[in-house]
Residue, then its C-alpha position, 0 to 999 in steps of 0.5 A: m943056798k941053792k934054789p932047789v934046797i930052798k924050794f924043797t924046804l918050803y914044800i916040806a914046811a907047807i906039808a908039815v903044817l898041813t899034816f899038823m893041822l889035820w892030825m892035831p885035832h885028833l889028839e886034843g883032850r876033848n876030841v880023843d873019843a870023838t868021831l870025825f864029824q864031831i871033830y871037824f863040824n862041831d868046833p867053830f874055832l877049828a873052822y876058823v883056824y882052817i880058814a885063817s891058814i889060807p894066807f899062810f899057804i898063799a905066802i908059801y906059794q908066793a915064796i916058792t914063786f919068788v925063789d924062781q923069779p924074784s919080783v916085787k909082786a910076790l914080796r907084796a903078796i907075802k907082806l899082805c899075807a903076813i899082815s892078814l895073819i897077824g889080824l887073824i891071830v889077834g882074832a883067835e886071841a880075842y876068842f880065847f879071852t872072851v869065849m874060852r876064859g874060865s872054861d879051859d887053860i888058855t895060856g898055851g894057846v895064847m903063848m902060841g898066838f904071841v909067837l905066831i904074831l912075832i913070826s908073822t911080824t918078822a916075815a912082814i918086815t922082811a918082805a917090806v924091806h926086800e920089796r923096797k930094795l927091789t923097787i929102788n933097784k929097778 
């Protein structure tokens, strides 16, 4: 693949995730008739999700810079962001099992968490393998 195509794909992915994160709370069952203040300031889990998304966007930025100039530093940052995402997703899963247990159907959120943990683990392993290859080649 050419570099512009990869960069374009990363930009589209980042924009899609950001759009989904801003649009999705309006469609939730309990937020359909809520005001913007009620949606964004009365839900501590939503605030946690927005704070936990910071490593994802840092990893996307590092991936874009890696396309231009491959470096061990970018791969290490991507690996650390993926590992921190795993920890933050485990924290969200703990929230589901402790706070939300019994009040809502948590199976969808738990499954999405497991899938995101799998994706983050794959990204961390891939970044670590390529980091090692770049380190050996230098």
